[in-house]
C-alpha positions as CSV (number, residue, x, y, z in Angstrom):
1,X,35.3,86.2,3.9
2,X,33.3,89.1,3.6
3,X,35.0,91.8,4.9
4,X,31.9,93.6,7.0
5,X,31.9,89.9,8.7
6,X,35.7,90.0,9.4
7,X,35.2,93.3,11.0
8,X,32.5,92.3,13.0
9,X,34.4,89.1,14.2
10,X,37.3,91.5,15.5
11,X,34.9,93.6,17.3
12,X,33.0,90.4,18.8
13,X,36.3,89.1,20.4
14,X,37.3,92.5,21.7
15,X,33.7,92.7,23.0
16,X,33.5,89.6,24.2
17,X,37.1,89.1,26.4
18,X,36.5,92.5,28.1
19,X,32.6,91.8,28.8
20,X,33.0,88.3,30.2
21,X,36.5,89.5,31.9
22,X,34.6,92.7,34.0
23,X,31.0,90.8,34.6
24,X,32.6,87.9,36.0
25,X,35.4,89.8,38.0
26,X,32.2,91.9,39.3
27,X,30.3,88.7,40.2
28,X,33.0,87.4,41.9
29,X,33.8,90.5,43.9
30,X,30.0,90.4,45.0
31,X,29.5,86.5,45.9
32,X,29.0,85.5,49.5
33,X,29.8,82.1,49.3
34,X,33.3,82.0,48.1
35,X,36.9,81.3,49.8
36,X,36.8,84.5,52.3
37,X,40.6,85.3,50.6
38,X,39.7,85.0,47.3
39,X,36.3,86.9,47.9
40,X,38.1,89.7,50.0
41,X,40.5,90.0,47.2
42,X,37.7,90.8,44.0
43,X,36.1,93.1,46.9
44,X,39.0,95.2,46.7
45,X,39.4,95.0,43.2
46,X,35.4,95.9,42.8
47,X,36.0,99.3,45.0
48,X,38.5,100.7,42.3
49,X,36.9,99.7,39.2
50,X,34.8,103.4,39.0
51,X,37.9,105.1,40.1
52,X,39.9,106.1,37.7
53,X,40.4,107.4,34.5
54,X,42.6,105.8,31.9
55,X,43.5,105.7,28.3
56,X,42.4,102.2,26.8
57,X,44.3,101.0,23.7
58,X,43.2,97.7,21.9
59,X,45.6,95.7,18.9
60,X,43.3,93.5,17.2
61,X,45.6,90.9,14.8
62,X,43.7,89.5,12.6
63,X,45.8,86.7,11.5
64,X,44.2,85.9,8.2
65,X,44.5,85.2,4.7
66,X,42.6,88.1,3.4
67,X,43.2,90.7,6.2
68,X,46.3,90.3,7.5
69,X,46.0,94.1,8.8
70,X,46.4,95.0,12.3
71,X,43.5,97.3,13.7
72,X,44.4,99.8,16.3
73,X,41.9,101.8,18.8
74,X,42.7,103.9,21.6
75,X,39.6,105.4,24.1
76,X,39.8,107.7,27.2
77,X,37.6,106.3,30.0
78,X,36.5,108.8,32.6
79,X,34.1,107.5,35.3
80,X,33.6,111.4,36.3
81,X,32.4,112.9,33.5
82,X,28.7,112.4,32.4
83,X,27.6,109.3,31.0
84,X,27.5,110.4,27.5
85,X,31.4,111.6,27.7
86,X,32.3,109.2,29.7
87,X,34.2,107.2,26.3
88,X,35.9,109.5,24.0
89,X,37.7,107.4,21.2
90,X,40.9,109.1,19.8
91,X,41.1,106.6,17.5
92,X,39.0,104.0,15.9
93,X,40.2,101.1,13.4
94,X,43.5,103.2,13.3
95,X,41.7,106.3,11.8
96,X,40.0,109.3,13.5
97,X,36.7,108.6,14.7
98,X,33.3,109.4,12.1
99,X,30.7,111.3,12.9
100,X,28.7,107.9,13.6
101,X,31.6,106.1,16.0
102,X,31.1,109.2,18.3
103,X,27.2,108.4,18.4
104,X,28.1,105.4,19.0
105,X,30.5,105.6,22.2
106,X,28.1,108.1,23.5
107,X,25.1,105.9,23.3
108,X,27.7,103.2,25.1
109,X,28.3,105.6,28.2
110,X,24.3,106.0,28.1
111,X,23.6,102.7,28.3
112,X,26.4,101.8,31.0
113,X,24.2,104.5,33.2
114,X,20.9,102.5,32.1
115,X,22.5,99.1,33.3
116,X,23.9,100.4,36.6
117,X,20.5,101.9,37.4
118,X,19.1,98.4,37.1
119,X,21.2,96.9,39.5
120,X,22.2,100.1,42.0
121,X,19.9,102.0,43.9
122,X,20.9,105.9,43.7
123,X,21.2,108.4,46.3
124,X,23.3,107.2,49.1
125,X,26.2,105.0,47.9
126,X,24.0,104.9,44.5
127,X,24.6,104.7,40.9
128,X,28.3,105.1,40.1
129,X,29.2,105.6,44.2
130,X,30.0,103.4,46.8
131,X,27.1,101.4,47.8
132,X,26.3,97.8,47.3
133,X,23.9,96.2,44.3
134,X,20.6,95.9,44.9
135,X,18.9,92.7,45.4
136,X,17.9,91.8,42.3
137,X,21.6,92.7,40.7
138,X,22.6,90.5,42.9
139,X,20.9,87.6,42.5
140,X,21.6,87.9,38.9
141,X,25.4,87.9,39.2
142,X,25.7,85.2,41.9
143,X,24.1,82.9,39.1
144,X,26.9,83.2,36.9
145,X,29.0,81.1,39.4
146,X,28.7,77.8,40.7
147,X,29.8,78.0,43.8
148,X,30.1,74.4,45.4
149,X,33.0,74.0,43.3
150,X,35.4,76.7,43.6
151,X,38.9,75.0,44.5
152,X,42.1,75.8,45.0
153,X,44.4,74.7,42.4
154,X,48.1,76.0,43.5
155,X,49.7,77.7,46.3
156,X,52.8,79.7,47.5
157,X,54.2,81.5,50.4
158,X,52.8,84.5,48.7
159,X,49.6,83.9,46.5
160,X,46.9,81.7,46.2
161,X,45.1,80.1,43.1
162,X,41.5,79.1,42.8
163,X,39.7,77.3,40.3
164,X,36.6,79.7,40.0
165,X,33.9,77.5,37.4
166,X,30.8,78.8,35.9
167,X,27.1,77.5,35.4
168,X,26.5,76.2,32.8
169,X,23.3,78.7,32.1
170,X,25.2,81.7,32.3
171,X,25.6,83.7,29.7
172,X,27.2,87.1,28.9
173,X,26.4,88.9,25.5
174,X,24.4,85.6,24.7
175,X,27.3,83.7,24.9
176,X,27.0,80.0,27.3
177,X,29.8,80.3,29.3
178,X,29.9,76.8,31.1
179,X,32.5,75.9,28.7
180,X,34.6,78.5,30.1
181,X,37.1,78.5,33.3
182,X,38.5,80.8,34.9
183,X,41.6,81.2,37.1
184,X,42.1,83.7,39.7
185,X,45.5,84.4,41.6
186,X,45.6,86.1,44.8
187,X,47.7,87.5,47.6
188,X,48.2,85.9,51.0
189,X,47.8,89.8,52.3
190,X,45.7,89.5,55.9
191,X,44.3,92.5,56.1
192,X,44.2,93.7,52.3
193,X,44.6,90.7,49.5
194,X,44.7,91.5,45.8
195,X,44.3,90.2,42.5
196,X,47.6,89.6,40.9
197,X,46.1,87.4,37.8
198,X,43.6,86.1,36.1
199,X,43.3,83.6,32.9
200,X,40.4,82.8,30.6
201,X,40.4,79.3,28.5
202,X,37.9,77.6,26.4
203,X,37.6,74.1,27.5
204,X,35.3,73.6,24.7
205,X,34.6,74.8,21.1
206,X,31.7,77.1,21.2
207,X,29.1,78.7,18.8
208,X,29.1,82.3,18.5
209,X,27.4,85.2,15.7
210,X,25.6,81.9,14.4
211,X,28.2,81.7,11.4
212,X,31.1,81.7,13.4
213,X,32.9,78.6,15.5
214,X,35.5,79.6,18.4
215,X,37.5,76.5,18.4
216,X,39.9,77.8,21.3
217,X,40.5,80.7,23.1
218,X,42.8,82.0,25.8
219,X,43.1,85.2,27.9
220,X,45.2,86.9,30.8
221,X,44.5,89.9,32.8
222,X,47.4,91.5,34.6
223,X,46.5,93.9,37.7
224,X,49.1,96.2,38.8
225,X,49.4,98.9,41.6
226,X,49.2,102.5,39.8
227,X,49.4,104.1,43.4
228,X,50.5,102.5,46.4
229,X,48.0,103.8,48.3
230,X,45.0,101.7,46.6
231,X,44.6,98.1,45.2
232,X,45.6,97.5,41.9
233,X,43.4,97.7,38.6
234,X,43.5,95.8,35.6
235,X,46.2,97.3,32.9
236,X,46.8,94.8,30.5
237,X,44.7,92.0,28.8
238,X,46.4,89.7,26.3
239,X,44.7,86.6,24.3
240,X,43.6,84.7,21.2
241,X,41.7,82.5,19.4
242,X,40.9,80.4,17.0
243,X,37.5,80.5,14.8
244,X,36.3,79.0,11.4
245,X,33.4,81.1,9.7
246,X,30.7,79.3,7.6
247,X,33.0,75.9,8.1
248,X,35.3,77.8,5.7
249,X,37.3,80.6,6.0
250,X,39.9,80.5,9.4
251,X,40.7,83.5,11.7
252,X,43.6,83.5,14.4
253,X,42.6,86.7,16.1
254,X,44.8,88.5,18.7
255,X,43.7,90.7,20.9
256,X,46.0,93.0,23.3
257,X,44.7,95.8,25.3
258,X,46.3,98.2,27.5
259,X,45.3,100.9,30.0
260,X,47.8,103.3,30.8
261,X,47.6,107.1,32.1
262,X,45.6,106.5,34.7
263,X,44.1,109.3,37.2
264,X,42.2,109.0,40.2
265,X,38.7,110.6,39.7
266,X,35.3,110.7,41.6
267,X,32.7,108.9,40.1
268,X,30.1,110.8,38.5
269,X,27.1,109.7,40.7
270,X,29.1,110.1,43.8
271,X,28.7,114.1,43.6
272,X,24.3,113.4,44.0
273,X,24.7,111.2,47.2
274,X,24.0,112.3,50.3
275,X,25.4,111.9,53.8
276,X,23.4,111.9,56.7
277,X,24.4,112.8,60.0
278,X,23.4,113.0,63.8
279,X,20.2,115.1,64.4
280,X,20.9,118.5,65.6
281,X,18.4,121.0,67.3
282,X,19.4,124.2,67.8
283,X,18.9,126.4,71.0
284,X,16.6,129.5,70.3
C-alpha cells in the first residue's frame, strides 16, 4: 500500500469520526421534532460546545502489515482566540509541526469562521455567540435526521437510551450516512437532562475516498462534567474500523481521541454582540 494512501486513510478515519459526531450532535440539538428529554439534553450539550478551550490528543493505530507505528497528534483548541489562531498544533503525527502544517491549521480555523457565517447571523448572539442557527442552517441540519423513526431502546431509573436514525440521503464530508446508526443515552433530570454517552455503528459496508471500502466501524463517545456548574462536555472518543484498499490491502485503524486541560472561555465573536436595553430619555 502506498504510504501517502495510508496516511490519508488515517486522517480520513479521524476526520470522519469527529466530523460525523460533531455535525450530528449539533443537528440533533437543533431539531424541533424529537422527544423532549432528548432534545433538551442535546440543546444543553450544544450550548457548551464553543465555550471551552481544551487540549485534544489523537492516537491513531493503523494496525497493518506495512504500517505498524501508532501516530500521535496533539492540538490546543481555544474558541476565545481569533479564528486563524483557534487551532494550535503542538505535535503532528509524532513530530513538531512543519510550516505547511501550521498554515493548514490556520486555514482550518478560518474555514470554521466561514462555516459559522453561513449558518449563524452576526451581531446579537451571532457567530460564536449564544444565538441560534439561521433558517438555512436549521433546515440543512434537520435534513440529516429521520425524525419519524427515533425510538427508545433502553430505560433505567436514571437514564433513557434513544436510537437516532439518519436519513439515507444525508451526507457528511461526501459520505452518505444512511448506513450509520447512532445511540444516545441521556439522563432523566427534569430541569437539566444531559448526554452521558453516544455510540456510532456502521450497519453495512460503504466506500470512502473511492479506493477504500469500510467493512465495519464502531465509535463510542463519552461526556463528563469538567465543572459542576456547567453541562457535561465531550471528553473521549474511541473507535475502530476495518478497511480494504483496492480490494487487496487491509487496515484496522483505531482512533482514540482524548480532551483534557479544559478552561472556560468567552467565544471570540461574543465580544462583538450588542445587548439592547430599554430606551432612556435624559431630562435637560
